[in-house]
Backbone as CSV, one residue per row, in Angstrom:
resi,resn,N_x,N_y,N_z,CA_x,CA_y,CA_z,C_x,C_y,C_z
1,UNK,2.074,-23.461,2.963,2.344,-21.789,1.940,1.574,-21.618,1.169
2,UNK,1.200,-19.842,0.547,0.035,-19.723,-0.319,-0.268,-19.592,-1.836
3,UNK,-1.019,-20.810,-2.072,-1.196,-21.080,-3.598,-1.266,-20.144,-4.323
4,UNK,-0.593,-19.928,-5.538,-0.113,-18.853,-6.702,-1.976,-19.068,-6.731
5,UNK,-1.335,-16.878,-7.083,-2.526,-16.593,-8.129,-3.127,-16.184,-8.918
6,UNK,-3.874,-15.402,-9.658,-3.692,-15.373,-11.230,-4.452,-14.240,-10.947
7,UNK,-4.334,-13.245,-11.831,-5.597,-12.346,-12.790,-5.674,-11.022,-11.290
8,UNK,-4.764,-11.112,-9.734,-5.029,-10.323,-8.816,-4.621,-9.272,-9.743
9,UNK,-5.772,-7.463,-8.952,-5.962,-6.301,-9.203,-5.192,-6.077,-8.222
10,UNK,-4.732,-4.615,-7.740,-5.210,-3.580,-6.266,-4.717,-2.762,-6.902
11,UNK,-5.172,-1.088,-6.288,-5.814,-0.014,-6.736,-4.027,1.124,-5.906
12,UNK,-3.234,1.124,-5.935,-2.892,2.360,-5.325,-2.922,3.232,-6.022
13,UNK,-3.020,4.635,-4.576,-3.582,5.860,-4.218,-2.425,7.080,-4.628
14,UNK,-2.470,7.428,-5.085,-0.977,8.641,-5.703,-2.030,9.989,-5.408
15,UNK,-1.489,10.652,-4.651,-1.598,11.849,-3.870,-0.303,13.211,-3.905
16,UNK,-0.611,14.591,-4.598,0.335,15.432,-4.179,1.036,15.649,-3.276
17,UNK,3.231,14.892,-3.153,3.724,14.757,-2.006,3.983,13.088,-1.885
18,UNK,3.020,12.179,-2.664,3.602,10.803,-2.378,4.955,10.799,-1.676
19,UNK,5.864,8.877,-1.618,6.689,9.363,-1.005,7.336,8.901,-1.966
20,UNK,7.832,8.546,-3.365,8.462,8.173,-4.082,8.883,6.388,-4.384
21,UNK,9.876,6.094,-3.757,10.536,4.556,-3.963,9.199,4.047,-2.673
22,UNK,8.464,4.057,-1.970,6.599,3.719,-1.075,6.485,3.398,-2.804
23,UNK,6.332,3.582,-3.704,4.717,4.141,-4.359,5.562,2.862,-5.977
24,UNK,7.152,3.361,-6.410,7.666,2.791,-7.447,8.230,1.857,-7.447
25,UNK,8.581,1.051,-6.036,9.271,0.124,-6.515,8.550,-1.341,-5.960
26,UNK,7.108,-1.507,-5.014,6.467,-2.156,-5.008,5.892,-1.895,-5.890
27,UNK,4.960,-1.117,-6.882,4.550,-0.835,-8.647,5.179,-2.336,-9.815
28,UNK,6.210,-1.180,-9.274,7.495,-2.569,-10.296,7.366,-4.435,-9.829
29,UNK,7.645,-4.500,-8.294,6.942,-5.596,-7.787,6.183,-6.278,-8.680
30,UNK,4.898,-5.851,-8.046,3.521,-5.749,-8.825,3.489,-6.283,-10.125
31,UNK,4.277,-4.917,-10.673,3.293,-5.919,-12.192,4.470,-6.899,-12.526
32,UNK,5.781,-7.389,-12.316,6.607,-7.999,-12.600,6.071,-9.366,-12.704
33,UNK,4.870,-9.806,-10.834,4.581,-10.291,-10.820,3.324,-10.771,-12.101
34,UNK,2.393,-9.973,-12.615,1.313,-10.107,-13.532,1.168,-9.396,-12.955
35,UNK,0.288,-9.176,-11.584,-1.011,-8.399,-10.906,-1.042,-6.407,-11.654
36,UNK,-1.767,-6.852,-12.031,-2.808,-6.055,-12.686,-2.873,-3.924,-11.339
37,UNK,-1.866,-3.665,-11.789,-2.069,-2.534,-11.020,-2.770,-1.940,-11.833
38,UNK,-3.623,-0.641,-11.145,-3.883,0.896,-11.261,-4.009,1.916,-10.009
39,UNK,-3.050,2.818,-10.799,-2.035,3.930,-10.106,-3.625,4.980,-9.479
40,UNK,-4.385,5.753,-8.915,-5.419,5.936,-8.852,-5.268,8.001,-8.444
41,UNK,-4.884,8.720,-8.789,-5.227,10.152,-8.271,-6.784,10.492,-7.778
42,UNK,-5.647,11.194,-6.723,-6.649,11.861,-6.219,-6.569,13.309,-6.142
43,UNK,-7.690,13.765,-7.565,-8.171,15.350,-7.673,-7.387,15.016,-9.147
44,UNK,-6.149,14.588,-8.938,-5.678,14.850,-11.178,-5.101,13.526,-10.893
45,UNK,-4.933,13.858,-12.278,-4.295,12.299,-12.668,-2.971,12.701,-13.009
46,UNK,-1.804,13.971,-12.821,-1.056,14.437,-12.951,-0.680,14.977,-11.620
47,UNK,0.267,13.230,-10.789,0.819,14.127,-9.758,2.214,13.778,-9.445
48,UNK,2.349,15.361,-8.016,3.790,15.032,-7.894,4.873,14.343,-7.369
49,UNK,5.756,13.806,-7.129,6.020,13.101,-5.023,6.685,13.775,-4.153
50,UNK,6.984,13.790,-3.232,7.226,14.300,-2.330,8.830,15.340,-2.806
51,UNK,9.580,14.517,-3.636,11.212,14.754,-4.170,11.196,15.246,-5.756
52,UNK,10.046,15.417,-5.978,9.540,16.098,-7.878,9.406,15.526,-8.706
53,UNK,9.681,13.540,-8.212,9.141,12.960,-9.969,7.805,12.955,-9.393
54,UNK,6.981,13.292,-11.376,6.074,12.981,-11.686,5.474,12.040,-12.212
55,UNK,4.532,11.805,-12.149,4.048,10.534,-12.508,2.565,10.725,-13.340
56,UNK,2.031,10.014,-14.349,0.483,10.770,-14.759,-0.025,9.562,-14.186
57,UNK,-1.130,9.571,-12.848,-2.308,7.774,-13.245,-2.893,7.415,-13.790
58,UNK,-3.041,6.020,-13.674,-4.057,5.694,-14.769,-5.635,5.737,-14.528
59,UNK,-6.259,6.369,-13.373,-7.468,7.000,-12.857,-7.383,7.849,-12.400
60,UNK,-8.971,8.374,-11.807,-9.257,9.148,-11.062,-9.166,8.144,-9.766
61,UNK,-9.009,8.251,-8.190,-9.838,7.916,-7.610,-10.983,7.382,-7.029
62,UNK,-11.832,8.746,-7.625,-13.219,8.803,-7.510,-13.613,7.579,-8.835
63,UNK,-13.157,7.788,-9.843,-14.201,6.612,-11.263,-13.146,5.005,-10.417
64,UNK,-12.593,5.234,-9.616,-12.323,3.746,-9.516,-12.599,2.783,-8.133
65,UNK,-13.855,3.629,-7.794,-15.006,2.772,-6.200,-15.373,2.036,-7.301
66,UNK,-15.836,2.819,-9.042,-16.965,1.114,-9.281,-16.358,-0.066,-9.909
67,UNK,-15.045,0.084,-10.299,-14.422,-1.148,-9.949,-14.374,-2.304,-8.441
68,UNK,-13.728,-3.769,-9.281,-13.807,-4.628,-8.255,-12.134,-4.734,-8.046
69,UNK,-11.271,-4.885,-6.571,-10.293,-4.484,-6.543,-9.652,-5.823,-5.563
70,UNK,-9.233,-6.715,-5.660,-8.299,-7.072,-4.164,-7.545,-7.352,-3.350
71,UNK,-7.525,-5.808,-4.117,-6.420,-4.581,-2.228,-6.522,-3.361,-3.029
72,UNK,-5.878,-3.436,-2.211,-5.534,-1.493,-2.029,-4.620,-0.714,-1.403
73,UNK,-3.050,-0.246,-1.346,-2.273,-0.056,-0.753,-2.060,1.652,-0.929
74,UNK,-1.917,2.364,-0.262,-1.376,3.751,0.026,0.260,3.962,0.475
75,UNK,1.099,4.809,-0.463,2.405,5.346,-0.126,2.445,5.914,0.604
76,UNK,3.511,6.194,1.357,3.493,7.440,2.600,3.641,8.238,1.728
77,UNK,4.652,9.469,2.747,4.988,10.598,2.610,3.831,11.687,2.512
78,UNK,3.690,13.565,2.509,3.243,14.022,3.091,1.905,13.768,2.570
79,UNK,1.400,13.658,1.617,0.393,12.937,0.925,-0.552,12.535,1.695
80,UNK,0.040,11.803,2.896,-1.053,10.522,3.733,-1.760,11.938,4.446
81,UNK,-1.233,12.530,5.175,-1.887,13.356,5.749,-2.913,14.099,4.962
82,UNK,-3.625,14.373,3.540,-4.651,14.770,2.517,-5.122,13.493,2.031
83,UNK,-4.360,12.423,2.034,-4.655,10.804,1.724,-6.059,9.990,2.719
84,UNK,-6.088,11.056,3.780,-6.655,10.171,5.353,-8.112,11.143,5.933
85,UNK,-8.063,12.933,4.938,-8.986,12.948,4.761,-9.988,12.683,2.972
86,UNK,-9.555,11.765,2.770,-10.387,11.583,1.589,-11.579,10.242,1.281
87,UNK,-12.611,11.419,1.408,-13.647,9.908,1.612,-14.062,9.064,1.072
88,UNK,-13.396,9.543,-0.386,-13.444,8.385,-1.300,-12.599,6.574,-1.041
89,UNK,-10.701,7.360,-0.623,-10.233,6.440,0.260,-10.913,5.570,0.796
90,UNK,-11.341,6.911,2.185,-11.308,5.113,3.500,-12.828,4.633,2.298
91,UNK,-14.190,5.207,2.544,-14.767,4.095,2.261,-14.235,2.472,1.166
92,UNK,-13.586,3.247,0.070,-12.873,1.631,-0.891,-11.914,0.643,0.614
93,UNK,-11.060,1.447,1.638,-10.401,1.214,2.313,-11.188,0.110,3.333
94,UNK,-12.368,0.588,4.006,-13.148,0.089,4.455,-14.096,-1.379,3.735
95,UNK,-14.598,-1.229,2.722,-15.149,-2.327,1.585,-14.630,-3.328,1.646
96,UNK,-12.859,-2.932,1.270,-12.027,-4.105,0.845,-11.414,-5.181,2.510
97,UNK,-11.558,-3.968,3.523,-10.879,-4.526,4.204,-12.386,-5.123,4.627
98,UNK,-13.842,-5.314,4.792,-15.156,-5.674,4.758,-15.105,-7.005,4.476
99,UNK,-14.366,-6.934,3.623,-14.649,-8.415,2.097,-13.285,-8.891,2.654
100,UNK,-11.915,-9.157,3.536,-11.319,-9.834,3.150,-9.964,-9.697,2.719
101,UNK,-10.351,-8.149,1.832,-9.165,-7.981,0.904,-7.962,-7.602,0.821
102,UNK,-7.124,-7.453,0.775,-5.704,-6.434,0.991,-5.526,-5.572,1.120
103,UNK,-5.892,-4.922,2.341,-5.358,-3.721,2.818,-3.920,-3.316,3.494
104,UNK,-3.056,-2.699,2.700,-1.761,-1.673,2.386,-1.653,-0.352,3.206
105,UNK,-0.139,0.045,3.675,-0.091,0.964,4.053,1.332,1.057,4.289
106,UNK,2.484,1.996,3.797,3.535,2.199,4.232,3.670,3.335,4.674
107,UNK,4.747,3.549,5.809,5.254,5.067,6.031,4.348,5.734,7.094
108,UNK,3.952,6.740,6.095,2.731,7.603,7.018,2.048,7.107,7.243
109,UNK,1.302,6.439,6.111,-0.020,5.443,5.669,-0.630,5.053,6.142
110,UNK,-0.181,4.647,7.155,-0.930,3.228,8.337,-1.911,4.755,8.975
111,UNK,-1.358,5.877,8.813,-3.215,6.842,9.871,-3.711,6.631,8.555
112,UNK,-3.911,6.579,7.053,-5.005,6.392,6.013,-6.236,5.029,6.844
113,UNK,-4.989,4.303,7.190,-6.029,2.860,7.604,-7.042,2.954,9.302
114,UNK,-6.024,3.841,9.472,-6.117,4.269,10.945,-7.559,5.339,11.108
115,UNK,-7.418,6.502,10.156,-8.627,7.119,9.640,-9.740,6.009,9.691
116,UNK,-9.411,5.304,8.527,-10.861,3.846,8.302,-10.864,3.418,9.048
117,UNK,-10.804,3.317,11.061,-10.680,2.055,11.556,-10.702,0.655,10.714
118,UNK,-8.985,0.454,10.709,-9.236,-0.736,9.805,-8.379,-1.852,11.132
119,UNK,-6.877,-0.467,11.991,-6.056,-0.912,12.243,-6.328,-1.419,13.715
120,UNK,-7.654,-1.115,14.503,-8.091,-1.418,15.908,-7.378,-2.347,16.577
121,UNK,-6.705,-2.474,17.043,-5.821,-4.196,17.963,-5.029,-5.005,17.311
122,UNK,-5.083,-4.292,15.779,-4.237,-5.150,14.684,-2.487,-5.164,14.521
123,UNK,-1.785,-5.620,14.621,-0.171,-5.804,14.690,-0.221,-4.592,13.207
124,UNK,1.101,-3.532,13.362,1.129,-2.879,12.012,2.790,-2.356,12.769
125,UNK,3.460,-1.764,11.108,4.810,-1.299,11.393,3.950,0.098,10.642
126,UNK,4.825,1.390,11.382,4.334,2.630,10.537,6.155,3.232,11.343
127,UNK,6.078,5.053,9.815,7.105,5.920,10.635,6.724,6.002,11.923
128,UNK,8.287,6.115,12.456,7.575,6.109,13.679,8.652,7.728,14.425
129,UNK,7.538,8.468,13.611,7.549,9.519,14.322,6.081,10.128,15.473
130,UNK,5.825,10.728,15.826,5.150,10.956,16.721,3.667,11.305,16.682
131,UNK,3.477,12.185,15.445,2.000,12.128,15.004,1.396,11.375,14.471
132,UNK,2.467,10.042,13.854,2.273,8.817,13.476,1.799,8.248,13.862
133,UNK,2.957,7.730,15.029,2.610,7.195,16.325,1.051,7.082,16.720
134,UNK,0.749,8.218,17.038,-0.561,8.909,18.199,-1.612,8.048,17.047
135,UNK,-1.084,9.103,15.165,-2.733,8.026,14.860,-2.666,7.448,14.637
136,UNK,-1.824,6.488,15.326,-2.486,4.502,15.020,-2.895,4.303,16.535
137,UNK,-2.586,4.937,17.641,-2.133,3.979,19.077,-3.344,3.197,19.232
138,UNK,-4.571,2.827,18.104,-5.613,2.301,18.931,-4.406,0.436,17.925
139,UNK,-3.447,1.102,16.966,-2.690,-0.070,16.706,-1.533,-0.820,18.141
140,UNK,-1.562,-1.995,17.440,0.127,-2.681,18.355,1.188,-2.709,17.153
141,UNK,1.965,-1.549,17.475,2.761,-1.240,16.548,4.529,-2.001,16.797
142,UNK,4.760,-2.261,16.155,5.336,-3.130,15.669,7.013,-2.424,14.834
143,UNK,8.530,-2.351,15.598,9.563,-2.104,14.940,10.235,-2.857,13.564
144,UNK,9.804,-3.911,13.175,10.085,-4.162,12.076,9.599,-3.804,10.904
145,UNK,10.483,-3.854,9.863,10.088,-3.219,8.771,8.315,-3.219,7.791
146,UNK,8.725,-4.561,8.166,7.097,-4.906,7.502,6.525,-5.582,7.720
147,UNK,5.598,-5.555,8.366,4.804,-6.276,9.191,3.079,-6.747,8.534
148,UNK,2.541,-8.219,8.216,1.628,-8.528,8.469,0.380,-9.416,9.092
149,UNK,-0.164,-8.802,8.502,-1.642,-9.897,9.747,-3.214,-9.920,8.827
150,UNK,-3.077,-11.382,8.164,-3.843,-11.829,7.698,-4.243,-10.260,6.394
151,UNK,-5.233,-10.021,6.442,-4.985,-8.860,4.978,-4.767,-7.549,5.116
152,UNK,-3.457,-7.786,6.129,-2.895,-5.336,6.309,-2.109,-5.916,6.423
153,UNK,-1.012,-5.550,5.372,0.458,-5.497,5.045,0.882,-3.775,5.531
154,UNK,1.760,-3.783,6.499,2.553,-2.269,6.532,3.721,-2.598,7.145
155,UNK,3.853,-1.124,5.526,5.998,-1.214,5.849,6.532,0.244,6.323
156,UNK,7.472,-0.242,7.272,8.292,1.259,8.073,7.815,2.222,7.816
157,UNK,9.118,2.269,6.052,9.712,3.149,5.543,10.284,3.217,4.512
158,UNK,11.090,4.801,4.090,11.392,4.144,2.641,12.084,3.378,2.627
159,UNK,12.852,2.744,3.837,13.965,1.866,3.544,13.017,0.473,3.133
160,UNK,12.174,0.405,3.500,10.986,-1.125,3.996,10.826,-1.181,1.983
161,UNK,10.673,-0.709,0.895,9.843,-0.604,-0.077,10.044,-1.695,-0.609
162,UNK,11.476,-2.627,-0.302,11.341,-3.338,-1.681,10.388,-4.780,-0.679
163,UNK,10.980,-4.926,0.672,10.408,-5.662,1.082,8.740,-5.850,1.508
164,UNK,8.283,-4.458,1.497,7.165,-4.541,1.580,6.175,-5.052,0.152
165,UNK,6.800,-4.750,-1.057,7.056,-4.351,-2.463,6.524,-6.350,-2.304
166,UNK,7.507,-6.944,-1.945,7.894,-8.595,-1.630,6.259,-9.385,-1.035
167,UNK,6.603,-8.591,0.385,5.314,-9.269,1.069,3.563,-8.816,0.180
168,UNK,3.329,-7.476,-0.537,2.317,-7.466,-1.311,2.015,-8.583,-2.654
169,UNK,2.795,-8.451,-2.889,3.331,-9.700,-4.146,3.124,-10.669,-3.366
170,UNK,3.429,-11.762,-2.087,3.655,-12.864,-1.843,2.448,-12.871,-1.512
171,UNK,1.113,-11.664,-0.996,-0.268,-12.452,-0.825,-1.087,-11.769,-2.484
172,UNK,-0.149,-11.319,-2.931,-1.163,-11.236,-4.588,-0.902,-12.073,-4.742
173,UNK,0.422,-13.602,-5.328,0.632,-13.372,-6.785,1.511,-14.805,-6.294
174,UNK,1.698,-14.565,-5.069,1.333,-16.608,-4.423,3.168,-15.944,-3.781
175,UNK,3.821,-17.425,-2.975,4.725,-17.568,-2.535,6.095,-17.405,-3.684
176,UNK,5.792,-18.964,-4.210,6.918,-19.555,-4.756,7.089,-18.224,-5.930
177,UNK,5.743,-17.783,-6.720,6.265,-17.030,-7.835,7.102,-15.653,-7.465
178,UNK,7.089,-15.370,-5.618,7.582,-13.891,-5.518,8.749,-14.794,-5.122
179,UNK,8.930,-15.163,-3.874,10.104,-15.982,-4.491,10.762,-16.253,-5.413
180,UNK,10.392,-16.657,-6.530,11.454,-16.808,-8.173,11.406,-15.130,-8.382
181,UNK,11.135,-14.546,-8.380,11.189,-12.633,-8.554,12.482,-12.723,-8.009
182,UNK,12.395,-12.940,-6.706,13.636,-11.968,-5.756,15.045,-12.707,-5.943
183,UNK,15.064,-14.065,-6.282,15.714,-14.349,-7.082,16.808,-14.079,-8.336
184,UNK,15.158,-13.655,-8.836,15.549,-12.576,-10.049,16.401,-11.594,-9.829
185,UNK,15.825,-10.744,-9.385,16.000,-9.540,-8.662,17.423,-9.203,-8.735
186,UNK,18.439,-10.882,-7.770,19.198,-10.962,-6.757,18.835,-9.984,-5.766
187,UNK,17.843,-10.205,-5.362,17.236,-9.581,-3.584,17.832,-11.220,-2.897
188,UNK,18.962,-10.377,-1.855,19.211,-11.426,-1.408,18.375,-11.726,-0.014
189,UNK,17.869,-10.419,0.736,17.421,-10.930,2.448,16.095,-11.722,2.327
């Protein structure tokens, strides 16, 4: 069993067209667990999701590179195609991965991890669209809702948002605290 952790921090990358549930559900879970979450906007702090939800990011992703993070996660949606070309995001992923810290993505966003070169030969899951599968072909893709392979956590799509959030919680806050939160939130899966 993973030991309990305190004062963990995670950077969440938000760009126009992010998949709302894939950002909000994991962020909610992590904040309930006491993880410090910083939502970083790509190019703007006012970010609109794929279905019209607007949020104000805590910071700009370019400013976040000066901070120390215990992990990073990328929500999916149409935003993933833009994020995979953003040099700062790719550098953050590579740096955190090299340090053995958490690197996570859900839905189409594992292709951002592939663009950063961190999924080669690793077990992942992702949205099963042909263009996403082609982008992550260097990985071992599984059809599960959530896959954890060491410091790499991936989720399949919108329906996996809670499972993905809890997997991030187990990694960052510990299994005991996350199990307690699942009970408090009436999660029975």
